[in-house]
TORFIMAR-821740 format. One record per residue: residue in three letters; x negated, y, z negated of N, C-alpha, C in turn; residue number from 1. Coordinates in steps of 0.001 Angstrom, whole numbers, padded with zeros to 6 digits. Layout:
TORFIMAR-821740
+-----+---------+---------+---------+---------+---------+---------+---------+---------+---------+-----+
! res !      nx !      ny !      nz !     cax !     cay !     caz !      cx !      cy !      cz !   n !
+-----+---------+---------+---------+---------+---------+---------+---------+---------+---------+-----+
! ALA !       X !       Y !       Z !       X !       Y !       Z !       X !       Y !       Z ! NUM !
...
+-----+---------+---------+---------+---------+---------+---------+---------+---------+---------+-----+
***
This chain:
TORFIMAR-821740
+-----+---------+---------+---------+---------+---------+---------+---------+---------+---------+-----+
! res !      nx !      ny !      nz !     cax !     cay !     caz !      cx !      cy !      cz !   n !
+-----+---------+---------+---------+---------+---------+---------+---------+---------+---------+-----+
! MET !  042935 ! -116763 ! -230209 !  044000 ! -117893 ! -229844 !  043384 ! -119150 ! -229290 !   1 !
! LYS !  042165 ! -118991 ! -228798 !  041595 ! -120271 ! -228357 !  041374 ! -121176 ! -229567 !   2 !
! ALA !  040997 ! -120718 ! -230696 !  040817 ! -121590 ! -231865 !  042255 ! -122183 ! -232191 !   3 !
! MET !  043373 ! -121365 ! -231944 !  044676 ! -121935 ! -232334 !  044941 ! -123075 ! -231443 !   4 !
! ASN !  044648 ! -123046 ! -230091 !  044883 ! -124058 ! -229119 !  044093 ! -125333 ! -229491 !   5 !
! ILE !  042854 ! -125201 ! -229938 !  042020 ! -126298 ! -230338 !  042578 ! -126931 ! -231486 !   6 !
! PHE !  043009 ! -126118 ! -232475 !  043636 ! -126540 ! -233647 !  044903 ! -127410 ! -233369 !   7 !
! LEU !  045686 ! -126839 ! -232489 !  047074 ! -127552 ! -232088 !  046519 ! -129010 ! -231448 !   8 !
! LEU !  045652 ! -128961 ! -230470 !  045222 ! -130136 ! -229739 !  044692 ! -131075 ! -230749 !   9 !
! LYS !  043912 ! -130927 ! -231800 !  043512 ! -131650 ! -232819 !  044504 ! -132223 ! -233587 !  10 !
! ILE !  045518 ! -131368 ! -233900 !  046600 ! -132008 ! -234743 !  047371 ! -132965 ! -233969 !  11 !
! SER !  047665 ! -132646 ! -232584 !  048439 ! -133545 ! -231790 !  047605 ! -134951 ! -231658 !  12 !
! LEU !  046329 ! -134852 ! -231474 !  045528 ! -136056 ! -231287 !  045582 ! -136897 ! -232597 !  13 !
! PHE !  045497 ! -136237 ! -233750 !  045574 ! -136816 ! -234992 !  046904 ! -137519 ! -235164 !  14 !
! LEU !  048072 ! -136896 ! -234898 !  049429 ! -137462 ! -234978 !  049681 ! -138659 ! -234077 !  15 !
! PHE !  048954 ! -138549 ! -232910 !  049110 ! -139575 ! -231777 !  048452 ! -140679 ! -232313 !  16 !
! SER !  047240 ! -140593 ! -232792 !  046415 ! -141768 ! -233278 !  047065 ! -142346 ! -234633 !  17 !
! LEU !  047718 ! -141447 ! -235424 !  048345 ! -142071 ! -236637 !  049527 ! -142922 ! -236199 !  18 !
! LEU !  050169 ! -142711 ! -235157 !  051231 ! -143644 ! -234760 !  050781 ! -144982 ! -234542 !  19 !
! PHE !  049516 ! -145217 ! -234094 !  049112 ! -146661 ! -233933 !  048584 ! -147146 ! -235147 !  20 !
! VAL !  048249 ! -146361 ! -236108 !  047924 ! -146886 ! -237492 !  049088 ! -147303 ! -238245 !  21 !
! ILE !  050157 ! -146377 ! -238228 !  051383 ! -146753 ! -238984 !  052284 ! -147710 ! -238418 !  22 !
! ASN !  052164 ! -147834 ! -236967 !  053160 ! -148666 ! -236360 !  052282 ! -149810 ! -235531 !  23 !
! PRO !  051505 ! -150634 ! -236129 !  050591 ! -151552 ! -235417 !  051533 ! -152630 ! -234812 !  24 !
! VAL !  051014 ! -153135 ! -233587 !  051833 ! -154190 ! -232897 !  051581 ! -155435 ! -233674 !  25 !
! SER !  052639 ! -156139 ! -234056 !  052568 ! -157316 ! -234884 !  052360 ! -158580 ! -233869 !  26 !
! ALA !  051499 ! -159336 ! -234346 !  051209 ! -160626 ! -233589 !  052307 ! -161569 ! -233879 !  27 !
! LYS !  052324 ! -162568 ! -233010 !  053373 ! -163507 ! -233172 !  053314 ! -164151 ! -234465 !  28 !
! GLU !  054452 ! -164445 ! -235069 !  054567 ! -164948 ! -236419 !  053867 ! -166265 ! -236486 !  29 !
! SER !  053075 ! -166582 ! -237499 !  052309 ! -167946 ! -237696 !  053327 ! -168869 ! -238272 !  30 !
! LYS !  053077 ! -170142 ! -237945 !  053886 ! -171093 ! -238473 !  052997 ! -172354 ! -238901 !  31 !
! PHE !  053624 ! -173272 ! -239701 !  052843 ! -174508 ! -240019 !  053791 ! -175604 ! -240271 !  32 !
! TYR !  053277 ! -176895 ! -240034 !  054104 ! -177973 ! -240205 !  054067 ! -178394 ! -241805 !  33 !
! HIS !  055170 ! -178422 ! -242421 !  055173 ! -178767 ! -243889 !  055558 ! -180296 ! -243912 !  34 !
! ILE !  054659 ! -181108 ! -244240 !  055014 ! -182611 ! -244183 !  055034 ! -183256 ! -245624 !  35 !
! ASN !  056033 ! -183964 ! -245884 !  056167 ! -184711 ! -247227 !  056071 ! -186103 ! -246919 !  36 !
! LEU !  055123 ! -186725 ! -247547 !  054824 ! -188190 ! -247346 !  054955 ! -188919 ! -248652 !  37 !
! LEU !  055417 ! -190166 ! -248597 !  055545 ! -191088 ! -249798 !  054447 ! -192109 ! -249551 !  38 !
! TYR !  053610 ! -192395 ! -250659 !  052761 ! -193268 ! -250665 !  053225 ! -194435 ! -251719 !  39 !
! ASP !  053284 ! -195691 ! -251330 !  053881 ! -196687 ! -252028 !  053037 ! -197971 ! -251912 !  40 !
! LYS !  052177 ! -198244 ! -252767 !  051323 ! -199516 ! -252845 !  050633 ! -199707 ! -251500 !  41 !
! GLY !  049966 ! -198684 ! -251120 !  049232 ! -198797 ! -249813 !  049868 ! -198482 ! -248543 !  42 !
! ASN !  051194 ! -198244 ! -248573 !  052099 ! -197920 ! -247431 !  052327 ! -196425 ! -247475 !  43 !
! ILE !  052194 ! -195842 ! -246279 !  052596 ! -194410 ! -246271 !  053727 ! -194138 ! -245351 !  44 !
! GLU !  054690 ! -193449 ! -245653 !  055852 ! -193185 ! -244819 !  056276 ! -191628 ! -244848 !  45 !
! LEU !  056926 ! -191304 ! -243734 !  057414 ! -189923 ! -243714 !  058563 ! -189763 ! -244554 !  46 !
! LYS !  058610 ! -188754 ! -245405 !  059879 ! -188406 ! -246162 !  060635 ! -187403 ! -245364 !  47 !
! ASN !  059928 ! -186141 ! -245051 !  060460 ! -185265 ! -244164 !  059399 ! -184212 ! -243607 !  48 !
! ILE !  059773 ! -183585 ! -242596 !  058665 ! -182682 ! -242022 !  059568 ! -181379 ! -241540 !  49 !
! ALA !  059017 ! -180261 ! -241721 !  059709 ! -179044 ! -241272 !  058584 ! -178112 ! -240696 !  50 !
! VAL !  058982 ! -177285 ! -239801 !  058082 ! -176046 ! -239309 !  058495 ! -174743 ! -240046 !  51 !
! LEU !  057535 ! -174326 ! -240808 !  057915 ! -173081 ! -241651 !  057040 ! -171940 ! -241222 !  52 !
! PRO !  057580 ! -170728 ! -241414 !  056849 ! -169488 ! -241081 !  055806 ! -169223 ! -242175 !  53 !
! GLY !  054675 ! -168617 ! -241723 !  053681 ! -168263 ! -242739 !  052407 ! -168781 ! -242377 !  54 !
! GLU !  051401 ! -168372 ! -243286 !  049886 ! -168662 ! -243109 !  049609 ! -169731 ! -244062 !  55 !
! ILE !  048701 ! -170696 ! -243758 !  048055 ! -171699 ! -244684 !  046630 ! -171520 ! -244689 !  56 !
! SER !  046078 ! -172167 ! -245708 !  044570 ! -172170 ! -245887 !  044022 ! -172876 ! -244773 !  57 !
! GLN !  042879 ! -172374 ! -244215 !  042079 ! -172987 ! -243182 !  040849 ! -173607 ! -243768 !  58 !
! VAL !  040851 ! -173710 ! -245030 !  039529 ! -174351 ! -245606 !  039573 ! -175890 ! -245483 !  59 !
! PRO !  038509 ! -176451 ! -244909 !  038491 ! -177996 ! -244760 !  038601 ! -178749 ! -246195 !  60 !
! GLN !  039509 ! -179591 ! -246064 !  039548 ! -180398 ! -247313 !  038790 ! -181730 ! -247362 !  61 !
! GLU !  038630 ! -182309 ! -248545 !  037908 ! -183632 ! -248490 !  038893 ! -184545 ! -249009 !  62 !
! GLY !  038516 ! -185929 ! -248619 !  039283 ! -187081 ! -249017 !  039012 ! -188283 ! -247990 !  63 !
! GLU !  039530 ! -189245 ! -248389 !  039425 ! -190522 ! -247688 !  040385 ! -190691 ! -246493 !  64 !
! TYR !  041565 ! -189996 ! -246496 !  042527 ! -189980 ! -245341 !  042283 ! -188980 ! -244472 !  65 !
! ILE !  042737 ! -188953 ! -243212 !  042590 ! -188059 ! -242165 !  044092 ! -187813 ! -241557 !  66 !
! VAL !  044260 ! -186527 ! -241241 !  045480 ! -186142 ! -240564 !  044998 ! -185377 ! -239359 !  67 !
! GLU !  045560 ! -185650 ! -238146 !  045236 ! -185072 ! -237017 !  046360 ! -184766 ! -236168 !  68 !
! LEU !  046384 ! -183681 ! -235406 !  047436 ! -183135 ! -234460 !  046948 ! -183327 ! -233056 !  69 !
! ILE !  047648 ! -184007 ! -232258 !  047353 ! -184272 ! -230886 !  048252 ! -183500 ! -230024 !  70 !
! SER !  047713 ! -183007 ! -228873 !  048627 ! -182317 ! -227822 !  049167 ! -183323 ! -226810 !  71 !
! GLY !  050003 ! -182760 ! -226064 !  050533 ! -183599 ! -225010 !  049718 ! -184124 ! -223977 !  72 !
! VAL !  048536 ! -183608 ! -223873 !  047489 ! -184012 ! -222869 !  046475 ! -184935 ! -223595 !  73 !
! GLY !  046626 ! -185170 ! -224950 !  045841 ! -186119 ! -225655 !  044603 ! -185371 ! -226251 !  74 !
! THR !  044532 ! -184103 ! -226318 !  043395 ! -183435 ! -226995 !  043700 ! -183222 ! -228520 !  75 !
! THR !  042685 ! -183257 ! -229340 !  042898 ! -182983 ! -230708 !  043005 ! -181449 ! -230962 !  76 !
! LEU !  044038 ! -181015 ! -231551 !  044270 ! -179651 ! -231727 !  043833 ! -179310 ! -233206 !  77 !
! TYR !  044009 ! -180248 ! -234134 !  043625 ! -180033 ! -235506 !  043377 ! -181279 ! -236152 !  78 !
! ILE !  042326 ! -181343 ! -237101 !  041868 ! -182472 ! -237898 !  041456 ! -182014 ! -239200 !  79 !
! ASP !  041831 ! -182810 ! -240262 !  041403 ! -182592 ! -241516 !  041366 ! -183772 ! -242378 !  80 !
! HIS !  040861 ! -183686 ! -243666 !  040904 ! -184669 ! -244538 !  041916 ! -184440 ! -245658 !  81 !
! PHE !  042218 ! -185525 ! -246389 !  043043 ! -185317 ! -247614 !  042856 ! -186524 ! -248503 !  82 !
! GLN !  043135 ! -186310 ! -249631 !  043122 ! -187397 ! -250698 !  044456 ! -187630 ! -251298 !  83 !
! ILE !  044709 ! -188997 ! -251568 !  045956 ! -189353 ! -252301 !  045671 ! -189600 ! -253752 !  84 !
! PRO !  046170 ! -188718 ! -254766 !  045878 ! -188900 ! -256069 !  046658 ! -190099 ! -256699 !  85 !
! LEU !  045793 ! -191117 ! -257018 !  046584 ! -192190 ! -257684 !  046214 ! -192422 ! -259159 !  86 !
! THR !  045474 ! -191546 ! -259679 !  045138 ! -191592 ! -261090 !  045443 ! -190164 ! -261774 !  87 !
! ILE !  046084 ! -190257 ! -262947 !  046315 ! -189052 ! -263720 !  045574 ! -189101 ! -264958 !  88 !
! HIS !  044692 ! -188014 ! -265122 !  043869 ! -188137 ! -266379 !  044519 ! -187113 ! -267388 !  89 !
! GLY !  044447 ! -187553 ! -268647 !  044975 ! -186626 ! -269656 !  044312 ! -186988 ! -271026 !  90 !
! GLU !  044860 ! -186484 ! -272117 !  044395 ! -186626 ! -273377 !  045650 ! -186847 ! -274199 !  91 !
! GLU !  045524 ! -187709 ! -275190 !  046590 ! -187914 ! -276341 !  045884 ! -187646 ! -277699 !  92 !
! ILE !  046700 ! -187289 ! -278471 !  046175 ! -186987 ! -279924 !  046639 ! -188057 ! -280983 !  93 !
! ASP !  045684 ! -188438 ! -281530 !  046087 ! -189588 ! -282579 !  046619 ! -188838 ! -283728 !  94 !
! PRO !  048005 ! -189221 ! -284136 !  048638 ! -188331 ! -285132 !  048063 ! -188514 ! -286467 !  95 !
! GLU !  047360 ! -189684 ! -286659 !  046782 ! -189772 ! -288065 !  045459 ! -189121 ! -288210 !  96 !
! THR !  044606 ! -189196 ! -287242 !  043382 ! -188616 ! -287281 !  043184 ! -187166 ! -286749 !  97 !
! GLY !  044111 ! -186843 ! -285763 !  044042 ! -185651 ! -285063 !  042988 ! -185494 ! -283925 !  98 !
! GLU !  042448 ! -186600 ! -283694 !  041421 ! -186798 ! -282713 !  042007 ! -186894 ! -281384 !  99 !
! PHE !  041356 ! -186309 ! -280302 !  041714 ! -186585 ! -278916 !  041100 ! -187818 ! -278320 ! 100 !
! THR !  041991 ! -188383 ! -277467 !  041533 ! -189581 ! -276804 !  041823 ! -189434 ! -275285 ! 101 !
! SER !  040895 ! -189753 ! -274407 !  041124 ! -189586 ! -272969 !  041973 ! -190746 ! -272488 ! 102 !
! ILE !  042869 ! -190498 ! -271685 !  043627 ! -191623 ! -271126 !  043611 ! -191429 ! -269703 ! 103 !
! SER !  043876 ! -192544 ! -268994 !  044123 ! -192571 ! -267454 !  045314 ! -193346 ! -266991 ! 104 !
! VAL !  046190 ! -192829 ! -266315 !  047328 ! -193649 ! -265735 !  047136 ! -193767 ! -264239 ! 105 !
! ASN !  047216 ! -195075 ! -263804 !  047118 ! -195386 ! -262494 !  048498 ! -195488 ! -261866 ! 106 !
! LEU !  048692 ! -194892 ! -260746 !  049955 ! -194812 ! -260000 !  050052 ! -195867 ! -258862 ! 107 !
! ASP !  051246 ! -196390 ! -258607 !  051340 ! -197317 ! -257494 !  051976 ! -196410 ! -256371 ! 108 !
! SER !  052770 ! -195439 ! -256753 !  053431 ! -194543 ! -255793 !  053360 ! -193160 ! -256089 ! 109 !
! THR !  053432 ! -192231 ! -254986 !  053237 ! -190788 ! -255306 !  053772 ! -190099 ! -253948 ! 110 !
! GLU !  053991 ! -188933 ! -254184 !  054375 ! -188031 ! -252999 !  053247 ! -187158 ! -252678 ! 111 !
! ILE !  053070 ! -186890 ! -251290 !  052000 ! -186124 ! -250910 !  052518 ! -184939 ! -249950 ! 112 !
! VAL !  051991 ! -183833 ! -250166 !  052400 ! -182636 ! -249256 !  051230 ! -182214 ! -248457 ! 113 !
! LEU !  051441 ! -182188 ! -247106 !  050384 ! -181792 ! -246153 !  051009 ! -180541 ! -245513 ! 114 !
! ASN !  050135 ! -179482 ! -245385 !  050476 ! -178373 ! -244588 !  049457 ! -178202 ! -243521 ! 115 !
! ILE !  049796 ! -178277 ! -242186 !  048865 ! -178012 ! -241086 !  049364 ! -177060 ! -240150 ! 116 !
! PRO !  048465 ! -176386 ! -239527 !  048960 ! -175268 ! -238688 !  049854 ! -175887 ! -237444 ! 117 !
! PHE !  050767 ! -175046 ! -237029 !  051668 ! -175369 ! -235888 !  051005 ! -175078 ! -234586 ! 118 !
! PHE !  051045 ! -175788 ! -233651 !  050665 ! -175576 ! -232344 !  051821 ! -175919 ! -231326 ! 119 !
! PRO !  052134 ! -174938 ! -230538 !  053250 ! -175261 ! -229706 !  053242 ! -176275 ! -228732 ! 120 !
! ASP !  052062 ! -176802 ! -228426 !  051825 ! -177927 ! -227520 !  051556 ! -179217 ! -228305 ! 121 !
! GLY !  051784 ! -179159 ! -229620 !  051655 ! -180369 ! -230542 !  052605 ! -181547 ! -229984 ! 122 !
! LYS !  052109 ! -182817 ! -230032 !  052978 ! -183860 ! -229541 !  053099 ! -184826 ! -230747 ! 123 !
! VAL !  052064 ! -185195 ! -231493 !  052109 ! -186232 ! -232522 !  051214 ! -185972 ! -233561 ! 124 !
! ILE !  051469 ! -186120 ! -234846 !  050602 ! -186124 ! -235927 !  050277 ! -187417 ! -236371 ! 125 !
! ASN !  049036 ! -187792 ! -236436 !  048541 ! -189070 ! -236824 !  047907 ! -189139 ! -238286 ! 126 !
! ILE !  048208 ! -190051 ! -239097 !  047638 ! -190308 ! -240404 !  046660 ! -191501 ! -240394 ! 127 !
! TYR !  045411 ! -191421 ! -240804 !  044623 ! -192367 ! -240891 !  044240 ! -192809 ! -242263 ! 128 !
! ASP !  044058 ! -194210 ! -242685 !  043513 ! -194417 ! -244009 !  042040 ! -194336 ! -244188 ! 129 !
! SER !  041589 ! -194794 ! -245271 !  040206 ! -194622 ! -245501 !  039304 ! -195741 ! -244629 ! 130 !
! GLN !  039839 ! -196589 ! -243928 !  039204 ! -197501 ! -242998 !  039340 ! -196945 ! -241533 ! 131 !
! ASN !  039770 ! -195709 ! -241447 !  040134 ! -195134 ! -240111 !  041070 ! -195768 ! -239292 ! 132 !
! THR !  042036 ! -196405 ! -240021 !  043172 ! -197166 ! -239323 !  044421 ! -196260 ! -239145 ! 133 !
! LYS !  045014 ! -196195 ! -238186 !  046167 ! -195345 ! -238043 !  047376 ! -195986 ! -238857 ! 134 !
! VAL !  047799 ! -195322 ! -239763 !  048993 ! -195860 ! -240673 !  050297 ! -195192 ! -240441 ! 135 !
! LEU !  050233 ! -194126 ! -239783 !  051511 ! -193417 ! -239544 !  051388 ! -192415 ! -238257 ! 136 !
! GLU !  052387 ! -192404 ! -237495 !  052515 ! -191593 ! -236263 !  053790 ! -190829 ! -236408 ! 137 !
! ILE !  053690 ! -189552 ! -236502 !  054775 ! -188645 ! -236550 !  055023 ! -187647 ! -235308 ! 138 !
! PRO !  056032 ! -188117 ! -234505 !  056153 ! -187156 ! -233383 !  056752 ! -185805 ! -233664 ! 139 !
! VAL !  056075 ! -184834 ! -233149 !  056388 ! -183353 ! -233445 !  056654 ! -182640 ! -232154 ! 140 !
! GLU !  056788 ! -183430 ! -231053 !  057103 ! -182557 ! -229635 !  058424 ! -181883 ! -229892 ! 141 !
! GLY !  059399 ! -182360 ! -230479 !  060698 ! -181762 ! -230634 !  060699 ! -180583 ! -231280 ! 142 !
! PHE !  059602 ! -180153 ! -232258 !  059623 ! -178837 ! -232809 !  059092 ! -177835 ! -231768 ! 143 !
! SER !  058301 ! -178346 ! -230798 !  057751 ! -177377 ! -229823 !  058779 ! -176938 ! -228796 ! 144 !
! LYS !  059720 ! -177786 ! -228414 !  060704 ! -177717 ! -227420 !  062016 ! -177010 ! -228072 ! 145 !
! ALA !  062076 ! -176890 ! -229408 !  063318 ! -176245 ! -229941 !  063214 ! -174728 ! -229536 ! 146 !
! PRO !  064416 ! -174154 ! -229138 !  064436 ! -172739 ! -228992 !  064183 ! -172002 ! -230228 ! 147 !
! ASP !  063370 ! -170973 ! -230044 !  062970 ! -170052 ! -231248 !  063691 ! -168782 ! -231154 ! 148 !
! ILE !  064631 ! -168643 ! -231870 !  065613 ! -167533 ! -231852 !  064974 ! -166220 ! -232258 ! 149 !
! SER !  063850 ! -166285 ! -233021 !  063216 ! -164978 ! -233344 !  062301 ! -164435 ! -232148 ! 150 !
! SER !  061823 ! -165327 ! -231163 !  061119 ! -164934 ! -230203 !  061901 ! -164868 ! -228877 ! 151 !
! LYS !  062002 ! -163695 ! -228304 !  062685 ! -163527 ! -226888 !  061640 ! -163261 ! -225910 ! 152 !
! THR !  061928 ! -163666 ! -224572 !  061027 ! -163401 ! -223584 !  061220 ! -162162 ! -222783 ! 153 !
! SER !  062240 ! -161349 ! -223282 !  062522 ! -160056 ! -222355 !  061437 ! -159047 ! -222927 ! 154 !
! PHE !  061409 ! -157996 ! -222124 !  060585 ! -156877 ! -222427 !  060733 ! -156347 ! -223836 ! 155 !
! PHE !  062069 ! -156209 ! -224106 !  062320 ! -155540 ! -225364 !  062365 ! -156471 ! -226630 ! 156 !
! ASP !  061419 ! -157269 ! -226771 !  061208 ! -158029 ! -227962 !  060387 ! -157183 ! -228922 ! 157 !
! LYS !  060297 ! -157743 ! -230237 !  059738 ! -156904 ! -231220 !  058421 ! -156133 ! -230965 ! 158 !
! ALA !  057444 ! -156878 ! -230572 !  056158 ! -156212 ! -230221 !  056211 ! -155251 ! -229138 ! 159 !
! ASN !  056947 ! -155559 ! -227925 !  057135 ! -154592 ! -226903 !  057911 ! -153395 ! -227236 ! 160 !
! THR !  058876 ! -153484 ! -228042 !  059524 ! -152337 ! -228570 !  058782 ! -151399 ! -229398 ! 161 !
! LYS !  057928 ! -152027 ! -230141 !  057041 ! -151025 ! -230904 !  056055 ! -150222 ! -230019 ! 162 !
! ILE !  055502 ! -151022 ! -229102 !  054521 ! -150287 ! -228112 !  055346 ! -149317 ! -227352 ! 163 !
! PHE !  056583 ! -149693 ! -226888 !  057342 ! -148691 ! -226163 !  057615 ! -147537 ! -226849 ! 164 !
! LEU !  058142 ! -147697 ! -228128 !  058402 ! -146512 ! -229018 !  057273 ! -145689 ! -229386 ! 165 !
! THR !  056090 ! -146180 ! -229513 !  054766 ! -145572 ! -229763 !  054389 ! -144706 ! -228620 ! 166 !
! LEU !  054604 ! -145186 ! -227433 !  054300 ! -144552 ! -226175 !  055151 ! -143382 ! -226047 ! 167 !
! ILE !  056471 ! -143536 ! -226172 !  057499 ! -142444 ! -225892 !  057165 ! -141309 ! -227002 ! 168 !
! ILE !  056997 ! -141726 ! -228355 !  056677 ! -140628 ! -229440 !  055384 ! -139986 ! -228997 ! 169 !
! GLY !  054401 ! -140843 ! -228718 !  053072 ! -140082 ! -228333 !  053057 ! -139240 ! -227205 ! 170 !
! GLY !  053984 ! -139651 ! -226199 !  054136 ! -138742 ! -225020 !  054819 ! -137372 ! -225355 ! 171 !
! LEU !  055756 ! -137493 ! -226226 !  056590 ! -136367 ! -226751 !  055604 ! -135458 ! -227554 ! 172 !
! VAL !  054791 ! -135984 ! -228382 !  053831 ! -135118 ! -229015 !  052932 ! -134549 ! -228147 ! 173 !
! VAL !  052285 ! -135152 ! -227120 !  051546 ! -134529 ! -226118 !  052040 ! -133367 ! -225295 ! 174 !
! LEU !  053360 ! -133737 ! -224867 !  054176 ! -132711 ! -224173 !  054510 ! -131541 ! -225049 ! 175 !
! GLY !  054883 ! -131764 ! -226285 !  055183 ! -130644 ! -227294 !  053879 ! -129772 ! -227393 ! 176 !
! THR !  052747 ! -130413 ! -227438 !  051395 ! -129651 ! -227566 !  051262 ! -128799 ! -226279 ! 177 !
! PHE !  051459 ! -129371 ! -225261 !  051391 ! -128553 ! -223932 !  052302 ! -127285 ! -223832 ! 178 !
! PHE !  053528 ! -127636 ! -224317 !  054558 ! -126516 ! -224311 !  054194 ! -125301 ! -225241 ! 179 !
! VAL !  053705 ! -125760 ! -226567 !  053258 ! -124711 ! -227554 !  052100 ! -123949 ! -226917 ! 180 !
! THR !  051182 ! -124748 ! -226323 !  049988 ! -124062 ! -225842 !  050381 ! -123118 ! -224710 ! 181 !
! ALA !  051295 ! -123473 ! -223929 !  051678 ! -122539 ! -222766 !  052499 ! -121385 ! -223380 ! 182 !
! ARG !  053302 ! -121469 ! -224342 !  053963 ! -120374 ! -224807 !  052907 ! -119446 ! -225609 ! 183 !
! ILE !  051940 ! -119984 ! -226188 !  051010 ! -119061 ! -226843 !  050199 ! -118297 ! -225791 ! 184 !
! ARG !  049864 ! -118879 ! -224726 !  049193 ! -118244 ! -223661 !  050056 ! -117174 ! -222968 ! 185 !
! LYS !  051348 ! -117361 ! -222908 !  052075 ! -116315 ! -222275 !  052238 ! -115098 ! -223240 ! 186 !
! ARG !  052150 ! -115329 ! -224478 !  052285 ! -114316 ! -225505 !  050950 ! -113363 ! -225331 ! 187 !
! LEU !  049924 ! -113908 ! -225028 !  048608 ! -113185 ! -224790 !  048657 ! -112397 ! -223621 ! 188 !
+-----+---------+---------+---------+---------+---------+---------+---------+---------+---------+-----+
***
């Protein structure tokens, strides 16, 4: 019978630990700024900006232009480089000879999409040109102050509910194990 008690205890511990694997506590949802810019003959202007849910690549980019996110207290929260593609390379086929010829098309205007991580204390996004001159300032403080319907401050938000349910189920498993063990002992 002692072997049976140890077996039941092992099963209970296994089930309790399995609850944490199956029902992990989710971290707060990641967000990012999705910025659409217009480049026209050296001028950069904001087309639109949105805060979207999801993850973005954190790999540093290369380019002559700089994007930085500044906090309300003036610290740099994020900085990266980017390039504005003003040349399109391609090939065309000569219909008579069938030979390929490389061509390049220079653009005066284009759209640029930048995705940078969201920080709740972000105040402004600055864009700098190749001479390190600020060419655009995008206020983003309004995104930080907007109420987030998906996150509540009460105890029973998504993450705390999972913890609460896990603890209740785990407690029931442990209590069940003690009751089964006590019944087995009474039979002996």
